[in-house]
C-alpha positions in Angstrom: -4.4 -12.8 -12.8 -7.4 -11.1 -14.5 -8.4 -7.7 -13.1 -10.0 -7.9 -9.7 -8.7 -11.4 -8.9 -6.0 -10.6 -6.4 -5.7 -13.3 -3.7 -4.8 -13.0 0.0 -1.3 -14.3 0.9 0.1 -15.5 4.2 3.6 -16.1 5.5 4.6 -17.3 8.9 4.3 -13.8 10.3 2.4 -11.7 7.8 -1.0 -11.5 6.0 -1.0 -9.8 2.6 -4.6 -8.7 2.0 -5.7 -7.2 -1.3 -5.9 -3.4 -0.8 -9.4 -2.0 -0.4 -10.9 1.5 0.1 -11.4 0.7 3.8 -7.6 0.7 4.2 -7.3 4.4 3.3 -7.7 5.8 6.8 -5.0 3.6 8.2 -2.7 4.4 5.3 -3.4 8.1 5.9 -2.5 7.7 9.6 0.9 6.1 8.8 2.1 7.1 5.3 2.5 10.9 5.5 5.8 10.8 7.4 8.9 12.2 5.8 10.8 8.9 6.5 8.5 7.3 4.0 7.4 10.0 1.5 11.0 11.1 0.8 11.5 7.8 -1.1 8.3 8.4 -3.1 8.7 12.1 -4.1 8.7 11.2 -7.8 5.1 9.9 -7.3 3.6 11.4 -4.1 3.3 15.1 -3.1 4.8 16.6 0.0 3.3 17.7 2.2 1.0 14.7 1.8 -2.6 16.0 1.4 -5.2 15.2 4.1 -7.2 13.1 1.6 -4.1 11.6 -0.2 -4.6 8.0 0.9 -8.3 8.1 0.0 -7.5 9.5 -3.5 -4.6 7.1 -4.0 -6.6 4.0 -3.1 -9.9 5.0 -4.8 -8.6 6.8 -7.9 -5.3 5.0 -8.6 -4.7 1.7 -6.8 -8.1 0.1 -7.1 -8.5 1.0 -10.9 -5.0 -0.4 -11.5 -6.0 -3.6 -9.7 -9.2 -3.9 -11.8 -7.2 -3.5 -15.0 -4.7 -6.0 -13.9 -1.8 -3.5 -14.3 -0.7 -3.5 -10.7 -1.3 -5.6 -7.6 -1.5 -3.9 -4.2 -1.7 -5.6 -0.8 -1.9 -4.3 2.7 0.6 -5.8 5.1 -0.7 -7.1 8.5 0.8 -9.1 11.3 -0.8 -12.5 11.7 -0.8 -12.1 15.5 -2.6 -8.7 15.2 -4.3 -8.5 11.8 -6.5 -5.5 12.3 -3.9 -2.7 12.2 -2.3 -2.3 8.7 1.4 -2.1 9.0 2.2 -1.1 5.4 1.6 -1.9 1.8 3.4 -3.8 -1.0 2.8 -3.4 -4.7 3.9 -5.2 -7.8 3.7 -3.5 -11.2 3.9 -4.4 -14.8 6.9 -2.2 -15.6 10.4 -2.9 -16.5 11.9 0.1 -14.6 9.6 0.3 -11.6 8.1 -3.1 -10.7 7.7 -3.1 -7.0 7.1 -0.8 -4.1 6.6 -1.1 -0.4 6.5 0.7 2.9 5.9 -0.4 6.5 5.8 0.8 10.0 8.7 -0.6 12.1 8.5 -0.3 15.8 6.2 2.7 15.6 8.1 4.4 12.9 7.4 4.1 9.2 10.0 3.0 6.6 10.1 2.7 2.9 
């Protein structure tokens, strides 16, 4: 897909919505937990900074999406689509081509 042309996806239980800057506060609320970040230490700092999600979405993820290098979606339940429950990403890379994390029963998992 050309840059900026990421479409929404749906499964029986989930909505995959293209990531947007407005998702950053919800990511910040869930992501900076050791249960998640420990799997991303090669890419994300610990402790996770207070503006880490805002910087990640605005400075890294959205530009990658515009260039067509990486595709990022927020994960949401169809029965309750407002709260973001995680993210999933696909990358143009042979060694690192996917990434995801999600909140499971109130706890986050990567």
